[in-house]
CHARMM internal coordinates of N, CA and C (Angstrom, degrees):
IC EDIT
DIST 1 N 1 CA 1.4579
DIST 1 CA 1 C 1.5268
ANGL 1 N 1 CA 1 C 111.68
DIST 1 C 2 N 1.3317
ANGL 1 CA 1 C 2 N 115.88
DIHE 1 N 1 CA 1 C 2 N -38.28
DIST 2 N 2 CA 1.4554
ANGL 1 C 2 N 2 CA 118.74
DIHE 1 CA 1 C 2 N 2 CA -179.25
DIST 2 CA 2 C 1.5248
ANGL 2 N 2 CA 2 C 111.07
DIHE 1 C 2 N 2 CA 2 C -66.83
DIST 2 C 3 N 1.3266
ANGL 2 CA 2 C 3 N 116.64
DIHE 2 N 2 CA 2 C 3 N -26.84
DIST 3 N 3 CA 1.4719
ANGL 2 C 3 N 3 CA 119.79
DIHE 2 CA 2 C 3 N 3 CA 179.31
DIST 3 CA 3 C 1.5348
ANGL 3 N 3 CA 3 C 110.35
DIHE 2 C 3 N 3 CA 3 C -66.86
DIST 3 C 4 N 1.3151
ANGL 3 CA 3 C 4 N 116.74
DIHE 3 N 3 CA 3 C 4 N -35.67
DIST 4 N 4 CA 1.4663
ANGL 3 C 4 N 4 CA 120.44
DIHE 3 CA 3 C 4 N 4 CA 177.89
DIST 4 CA 4 C 1.5306
ANGL 4 N 4 CA 4 C 110.13
DIHE 3 C 4 N 4 CA 4 C -65.24
DIST 4 C 5 N 1.3246
ANGL 4 CA 4 C 5 N 116.54
DIHE 4 N 4 CA 4 C 5 N -43.85
DIST 5 N 5 CA 1.4626
ANGL 4 C 5 N 5 CA 120.62
DIHE 4 CA 4 C 5 N 5 CA 179.58
DIST 5 CA 5 C 1.5234
ANGL 5 N 5 CA 5 C 111.35
DIHE 4 C 5 N 5 CA 5 C -64.34
DIST 5 C 6 N 1.3247
ANGL 5 CA 5 C 6 N 117.25
DIHE 5 N 5 CA 5 C 6 N -41.81
DIST 6 N 6 CA 1.4665
ANGL 5 C 6 N 6 CA 120.61
DIHE 5 CA 5 C 6 N 6 CA 178.45
DIST 6 CA 6 C 1.5236
ANGL 6 N 6 CA 6 C 110.16
DIHE 5 C 6 N 6 CA 6 C -66.44
DIST 6 C 7 N 1.3173
ANGL 6 CA 6 C 7 N 117.28
DIHE 6 N 6 CA 6 C 7 N -42.16
DIST 7 N 7 CA 1.4660
ANGL 6 C 7 N 7 CA 121.05
DIHE 6 CA 6 C 7 N 7 CA 178.44
DIST 7 CA 7 C 1.5194
ANGL 7 N 7 CA 7 C 111.74
DIHE 6 C 7 N 7 CA 7 C -62.17
DIST 7 C 8 N 1.3242
ANGL 7 CA 7 C 8 N 116.97
DIHE 7 N 7 CA 7 C 8 N -41.20
DIST 8 N 8 CA 1.4614
ANGL 7 C 8 N 8 CA 120.61
DIHE 7 CA 7 C 8 N 8 CA 178.08
DIST 8 CA 8 C 1.5216
ANGL 8 N 8 CA 8 C 110.77
DIHE 7 C 8 N 8 CA 8 C -64.52
DIST 8 C 9 N 1.3299
ANGL 8 CA 8 C 9 N 116.89
DIHE 8 N 8 CA 8 C 9 N -43.24
DIST 9 N 9 CA 1.4619
ANGL 8 C 9 N 9 CA 120.49
DIHE 8 CA 8 C 9 N 9 CA -179.54
DIST 9 CA 9 C 1.5276
ANGL 9 N 9 CA 9 C 110.77
DIHE 8 C 9 N 9 CA 9 C -63.34
DIST 9 C 10 N 1.3301
ANGL 9 CA 9 C 10 N 117.05
DIHE 9 N 9 CA 9 C 10 N -41.80
DIST 10 N 10 CA 1.4679
ANGL 9 C 10 N 10 CA 120.33
DIHE 9 CA 9 C 10 N 10 CA 178.82
DIST 10 CA 10 C 1.5252
ANGL 10 N 10 CA 10 C 110.36
DIHE 9 C 10 N 10 CA 10 C -65.52
DIST 10 C 11 N 1.3227
ANGL 10 CA 10 C 11 N 117.32
DIHE 10 N 10 CA 10 C 11 N -44.67
DIST 11 N 11 CA 1.4574
ANGL 10 C 11 N 11 CA 120.93
DIHE 10 CA 10 C 11 N 11 CA 179.80
DIST 11 CA 11 C 1.5187
ANGL 11 N 11 CA 11 C 111.28
DIHE 10 C 11 N 11 CA 11 C -63.46
DIST 11 C 12 N 1.3366
ANGL 11 CA 11 C 12 N 117.29
DIHE 11 N 11 CA 11 C 12 N -42.93
DIST 12 N 12 CA 1.4638
ANGL 11 C 12 N 12 CA 120.48
DIHE 11 CA 11 C 12 N 12 CA 179.30
DIST 12 CA 12 C 1.5202
ANGL 12 N 12 CA 12 C 110.98
DIHE 11 C 12 N 12 CA 12 C -64.32
DIST 12 C 13 N 1.3203
ANGL 12 CA 12 C 13 N 117.17
DIHE 12 N 12 CA 12 C 13 N -40.85
DIST 13 N 13 CA 1.4619
ANGL 12 C 13 N 13 CA 120.61
DIHE 12 CA 12 C 13 N 13 CA 177.59
DIST 13 CA 13 C 1.5182
ANGL 13 N 13 CA 13 C 111.68
DIHE 12 C 13 N 13 CA 13 C -63.66
DIST 13 C 14 N 1.3190
ANGL 13 CA 13 C 14 N 116.83
DIHE 13 N 13 CA 13 C 14 N -42.21
DIST 14 N 14 CA 1.4643
ANGL 13 C 14 N 14 CA 120.73
DIHE 13 CA 13 C 14 N 14 CA 178.45
DIST 14 CA 14 C 1.5280
ANGL 14 N 14 CA 14 C 111.00
DIHE 13 C 14 N 14 CA 14 C -64.86
DIST 14 C 15 N 1.3357
ANGL 14 CA 14 C 15 N 116.89
DIHE 14 N 14 CA 14 C 15 N -41.57
DIST 15 N 15 CA 1.4630
ANGL 14 C 15 N 15 CA 120.43
DIHE 14 CA 14 C 15 N 15 CA 179.09
DIST 15 CA 15 C 1.5237
ANGL 15 N 15 CA 15 C 110.95
DIHE 14 C 15 N 15 CA 15 C -63.49
DIST 15 C 16 N 1.3232
ANGL 15 CA 15 C 16 N 117.99
DIHE 15 N 15 CA 15 C 16 N -43.69
DIST 16 N 16 CA 1.4687
ANGL 15 C 16 N 16 CA 120.91
DIHE 15 CA 15 C 16 N 16 CA 178.35
DIST 16 CA 16 C 1.5237
ANGL 16 N 16 CA 16 C 111.16
DIHE 15 C 16 N 16 CA 16 C -63.70
DIST 16 C 17 N 1.3270
ANGL 16 CA 16 C 17 N 116.84
DIHE 16 N 16 CA 16 C 17 N -38.05
DIST 17 N 17 CA 1.4600
ANGL 16 C 17 N 17 CA 120.22
DIHE 16 CA 16 C 17 N 17 CA 178.47
DIST 17 CA 17 C 1.5323
ANGL 17 N 17 CA 17 C 110.87
DIHE 16 C 17 N 17 CA 17 C -64.22
DIST 17 C 18 N 1.3238
ANGL 17 CA 17 C 18 N 117.09
DIHE 17 N 17 CA 17 C 18 N -45.77
DIST 18 N 18 CA 1.4680
ANGL 17 C 18 N 18 CA 121.19
DIHE 17 CA 17 C 18 N 18 CA -179.04
DIST 18 CA 18 C 1.5226
ANGL 18 N 18 CA 18 C 110.08
DIHE 17 C 18 N 18 CA 18 C -63.85
DIST 18 C 19 N 1.3298
ANGL 18 CA 18 C 19 N 117.68
DIHE 18 N 18 CA 18 C 19 N -42.63
DIST 19 N 19 CA 1.4629
ANGL 18 C 19 N 19 CA 120.70
DIHE 18 CA 18 C 19 N 19 CA 179.30
DIST 19 CA 19 C 1.5216
ANGL 19 N 19 CA 19 C 110.71
DIHE 18 C 19 N 19 CA 19 C -64.87
DIST 19 C 20 N 1.3191
ANGL 19 CA 19 C 20 N 117.70
DIHE 19 N 19 CA 19 C 20 N -40.49
DIST 20 N 20 CA 1.4698
ANGL 19 C 20 N 20 CA 120.37
DIHE 19 CA 19 C 20 N 20 CA -178.50
DIST 20 CA 20 C 1.5161
ANGL 20 N 20 CA 20 C 111.48
DIHE 19 C 20 N 20 CA 20 C -69.21
DIST 20 C 21 N 1.3176
ANGL 20 CA 20 C 21 N 118.43
DIHE 20 N 20 CA 20 C 21 N -27.64
DIST 21 N 21 CA 1.4594
ANGL 20 C 21 N 21 CA 121.69
DIHE 20 CA 20 C 21 N 21 CA 179.12
DIST 21 CA 21 C 1.5243
ANGL 21 N 21 CA 21 C 112.51
DIHE 20 C 21 N 21 CA 21 C -82.44
DIST 21 C 22 N 1.3262
ANGL 21 CA 21 C 22 N 117.78
DIHE 21 N 21 CA 21 C 22 N -9.37
DIST 22 N 22 CA 1.4530
ANGL 21 C 22 N 22 CA 121.89
DIHE 21 CA 21 C 22 N 22 CA -176.69
DIST 22 CA 22 C 1.5122
ANGL 22 N 22 CA 22 C 114.31
DIHE 21 C 22 N 22 CA 22 C -69.71
DIST 22 C 23 N 1.3043
ANGL 22 CA 22 C 23 N 118.24
DIHE 22 N 22 CA 22 C 23 N -23.72
DIST 23 N 23 CA 1.4624
ANGL 22 C 23 N 23 CA 121.33
DIHE 22 CA 22 C 23 N 23 CA -179.92
DIST 23 CA 23 C 1.5187
ANGL 23 N 23 CA 23 C 111.77
DIHE 22 C 23 N 23 CA 23 C 67.47
DIST 23 C 24 N 1.3243
ANGL 23 CA 23 C 24 N 116.54
DIHE 23 N 23 CA 23 C 24 N -137.46
DIST 24 N 24 CA 1.4567
ANGL 23 C 24 N 24 CA 122.11
DIHE 23 CA 23 C 24 N 24 CA -177.35
DIST 24 CA 24 C 1.5271
ANGL 24 N 24 CA 24 C 112.69
DIHE 23 C 24 N 24 CA 24 C -84.96
DIST 24 C 25 N 1.3256
ANGL 24 CA 24 C 25 N 117.68
DIHE 24 N 24 CA 24 C 25 N -1.67
DIST 25 N 25 CA 1.4595
ANGL 24 C 25 N 25 CA 120.39
DIHE 24 CA 24 C 25 N 25 CA -176.49
DIST 25 CA 25 C 1.5154
ANGL 25 N 25 CA 25 C 112.80
DIHE 24 C 25 N 25 CA 25 C -80.16
DIST 25 C 26 N 1.3200
ANGL 25 CA 25 C 26 N 118.75
DIHE 25 N 25 CA 25 C 26 N -15.57
DIST 26 N 26 CA 1.4543
ANGL 25 C 26 N 26 CA 121.75
DIHE 25 CA 25 C 26 N 26 CA -178.52
DIST 26 CA 26 C 1.5271
ANGL 26 N 26 CA 26 C 109.09
DIHE 25 C 26 N 26 CA 26 C -101.50
DIST 26 C 27 N 1.3147
ANGL 26 CA 26 C 27 N 115.93
DIHE 26 N 26 CA 26 C 27 N 122.85
DIST 27 N 27 CA 1.4618
ANGL 26 C 27 N 27 CA 121.33
DIHE 26 CA 26 C 27 N 27 CA -178.93
DIST 27 CA 27 C 1.5209
ANGL 27 N 27 CA 27 C 108.56
DIHE 26 C 27 N 27 CA 27 C -109.62
DIST 27 C 28 N 1.3201
ANGL 27 CA 27 C 28 N 116.96
DIHE 27 N 27 CA 27 C 28 N 108.73
DIST 28 N 28 CA 1.4645
ANGL 27 C 28 N 28 CA 121.91
DIHE 27 CA 27 C 28 N 28 CA -177.30
DIST 28 CA 28 C 1.5372
ANGL 28 N 28 CA 28 C 111.57
DIHE 27 C 28 N 28 CA 28 C -102.68
DIST 28 C 29 N 1.3395
ANGL 28 CA 28 C 29 N 117.91
DIHE 28 N 28 CA 28 C 29 N 20.53
DIST 29 N 29 CA 1.4541
ANGL 28 C 29 N 29 CA 120.50
DIHE 28 CA 28 C 29 N 29 CA -173.68
DIST 29 CA 29 C 1.5230
ANGL 29 N 29 CA 29 C 113.75
DIHE 28 C 29 N 29 CA 29 C -85.98
DIST 29 C 30 N 1.3108
ANGL 29 CA 29 C 30 N 119.26
DIHE 29 N 29 CA 29 C 30 N -7.36
DIST 30 N 30 CA 1.4583
ANGL 29 C 30 N 30 CA 120.72
DIHE 29 CA 29 C 30 N 30 CA 176.41
DIST 30 CA 30 C 1.5225
ANGL 30 N 30 CA 30 C 112.68
DIHE 29 C 30 N 30 CA 30 C 98.77
DIST 30 C 31 N 1.3111
ANGL 30 CA 30 C 31 N 114.58
DIHE 30 N 30 CA 30 C 31 N -160.73
DIST 31 N 31 CA 1.4555
ANGL 30 C 31 N 31 CA 121.11
DIHE 30 CA 30 C 31 N 31 CA -175.38
DIST 31 CA 31 C 1.5199
ANGL 31 N 31 CA 31 C 111.14
DIHE 30 C 31 N 31 CA 31 C -69.46
DIST 31 C 32 N 1.3293
ANGL 31 CA 31 C 32 N 115.71
DIHE 31 N 31 CA 31 C 32 N 138.73
DIST 32 N 32 CA 1.4663
ANGL 31 C 32 N 32 CA 121.61
DIHE 31 CA 31 C 32 N 32 CA -178.19
DIST 32 CA 32 C 1.5194
ANGL 32 N 32 CA 32 C 110.54
DIHE 31 C 32 N 32 CA 32 C -97.24
DIST 32 C 33 N 1.3278
ANGL 32 CA 32 C 33 N 114.92
DIHE 32 N 32 CA 32 C 33 N 143.65
DIST 33 N 33 CA 1.4634
ANGL 32 C 33 N 33 CA 122.04
DIHE 32 CA 32 C 33 N 33 CA 176.00
DIST 33 CA 33 C 1.5213
ANGL 33 N 33 CA 33 C 107.58
DIHE 32 C 33 N 33 CA 33 C -136.94
DIST 33 C 34 N 1.3117
ANGL 33 CA 33 C 34 N 116.41
DIHE 33 N 33 CA 33 C 34 N 143.68
DIST 34 N 34 CA 1.4546
ANGL 33 C 34 N 34 CA 120.05
DIHE 33 CA 33 C 34 N 34 CA 175.63
DIST 34 CA 34 C 1.5201
ANGL 34 N 34 CA 34 C 112.34
DIHE 33 C 34 N 34 CA 34 C 98.01
DIST 34 C 35 N 1.3200
ANGL 34 CA 34 C 35 N 115.96
DIHE 34 N 34 CA 34 C 35 N -148.89
DIST 35 N 35 CA 1.4616
ANGL 34 C 35 N 35 CA 121.74
DIHE 34 CA 34 C 35 N 35 CA -172.37
DIST 35 CA 35 C 1.5191
ANGL 35 N 35 CA 35 C 112.68
DIHE 34 C 35 N 35 CA 35 C -67.37
DIST 35 C 36 N 1.3334
ANGL 35 CA 35 C 36 N 117.83
DIHE 35 N 35 CA 35 C 36 N -29.73
DIST 36 N 36 CA 1.4617
ANGL 35 C 36 N 36 CA 119.00
DIHE 35 CA 35 C 36 N 36 CA -177.73
DIST 36 CA 36 C 1.5161
ANGL 36 N 36 CA 36 C 112.98
DIHE 35 C 36 N 36 CA 36 C -79.10
DIST 36 C 37 N 1.3312
ANGL 36 CA 36 C 37 N 118.70
DIHE 36 N 36 CA 36 C 37 N -8.16
DIST 37 N 37 CA 1.4601
ANGL 36 C 37 N 37 CA 123.11
DIHE 36 CA 36 C 37 N 37 CA 178.26
DIST 37 CA 37 C 1.5118
ANGL 37 N 37 CA 37 C 109.39
DIHE 36 C 37 N 37 CA 37 C -88.57
DIST 37 C 38 N 1.3160
ANGL 37 CA 37 C 38 N 117.30
DIHE 37 N 37 CA 37 C 38 N 106.48
DIST 38 N 38 CA 1.4597
ANGL 37 C 38 N 38 CA 122.92
DIHE 37 CA 37 C 38 N 38 CA -179.10
DIST 38 CA 38 C 1.5155
ANGL 38 N 38 CA 38 C 107.86
DIHE 37 C 38 N 38 CA 38 C -111.15
DIST 38 C 39 N 1.3368
ANGL 38 CA 38 C 39 N 116.35
DIHE 38 N 38 CA 38 C 39 N 112.49
DIST 39 N 39 CA 1.4661
ANGL 38 C 39 N 39 CA 120.48
DIHE 38 CA 38 C 39 N 39 CA -178.84
DIST 39 CA 39 C 1.5294
ANGL 39 N 39 CA 39 C 111.18
DIHE 38 C 39 N 39 CA 39 C -109.85
DIST 39 C 40 N 1.3110
ANGL 39 CA 39 C 40 N 117.91
DIHE 39 N 39 CA 39 C 40 N -12.19
DIST 40 N 40 CA 1.4623
ANGL 39 C 40 N 40 CA 121.03
DIHE 39 CA 39 C 40 N 40 CA -177.75
DIST 40 CA 40 C 1.5238
ANGL 40 N 40 CA 40 C 110.02
DIHE 39 C 40 N 40 CA 40 C -84.19
DIST 40 C 41 N 1.3402
ANGL 40 CA 40 C 41 N 117.59
DIHE 40 N 40 CA 40 C 41 N 139.27
DIST 41 N 41 CA 1.4652
ANGL 40 C 41 N 41 CA 119.50
DIHE 40 CA 40 C 41 N 41 CA 177.32
DIST 41 CA 41 C 1.5376
ANGL 41 N 41 CA 41 C 110.54
DIHE 40 C 41 N 41 CA 41 C -69.09
DIST 41 C 42 N 1.3002
ANGL 41 CA 41 C 42 N 115.24
DIHE 41 N 41 CA 41 C 42 N 158.38
DIST 42 N 42 CA 1.4584
ANGL 41 C 42 N 42 CA 120.00
DIHE 41 CA 41 C 42 N 42 CA 179.07
DIST 42 CA 42 C 1.5253
ANGL 42 N 42 CA 42 C 109.45
DIHE 41 C 42 N 42 CA 42 C -65.86
DIST 42 C 43 N 1.3288
ANGL 42 CA 42 C 43 N 117.92
DIHE 42 N 42 CA 42 C 43 N 144.03
DIST 43 N 43 CA 1.4593
ANGL 42 C 43 N 43 CA 119.46
DIHE 42 CA 42 C 43 N 43 CA 179.96
DIST 43 CA 43 C 1.5281
ANGL 43 N 43 CA 43 C 110.61
DIHE 42 C 43 N 43 CA 43 C -65.11
DIST 43 C 44 N 1.3317
ANGL 43 CA 43 C 44 N 115.20
DIHE 43 N 43 CA 43 C 44 N 140.90
DIST 44 N 44 CA 1.4526
ANGL 43 C 44 N 44 CA 120.85
DIHE 43 CA 43 C 44 N 44 CA -179.37
DIST 44 CA 44 C 1.5119
ANGL 44 N 44 CA 44 C 110.93
DIHE 43 C 44 N 44 CA 44 C -73.38
DIST 44 C 45 N 1.3294
ANGL 44 CA 44 C 45 N 116.86
DIHE 44 N 44 CA 44 C 45 N 134.49
DIST 45 N 45 CA 1.4603
ANGL 44 C 45 N 45 CA 120.38
DIHE 44 CA 44 C 45 N 45 CA 177.53
DIST 45 CA 45 C 1.5155
ANGL 45 N 45 CA 45 C 109.95
DIHE 44 C 45 N 45 CA 45 C -96.30
DIST 45 C 46 N 1.3397
ANGL 45 CA 45 C 46 N 115.81
DIHE 45 N 45 CA 45 C 46 N 147.98
DIST 46 N 46 CA 1.4667
ANGL 45 C 46 N 46 CA 120.19
DIHE 45 CA 45 C 46 N 46 CA -178.28
DIST 46 CA 46 C 1.4994
ANGL 46 N 46 CA 46 C 111.42
DIHE 45 C 46 N 46 CA 46 C -96.72
END
COOR INIT
IC SEED 1 N 1 CA 1 C
IC BUILD
């Protein structure tokens, strides 16, 4: 049982570290609506 708790603590610590290192590239604000929601692919250049 203690192995599960230690594994969870290590995984949670690693996840927090990765998220904190993401900088401005990680958006945790949820679903977007309105002008900031871009669903169309970029136009192809010739």
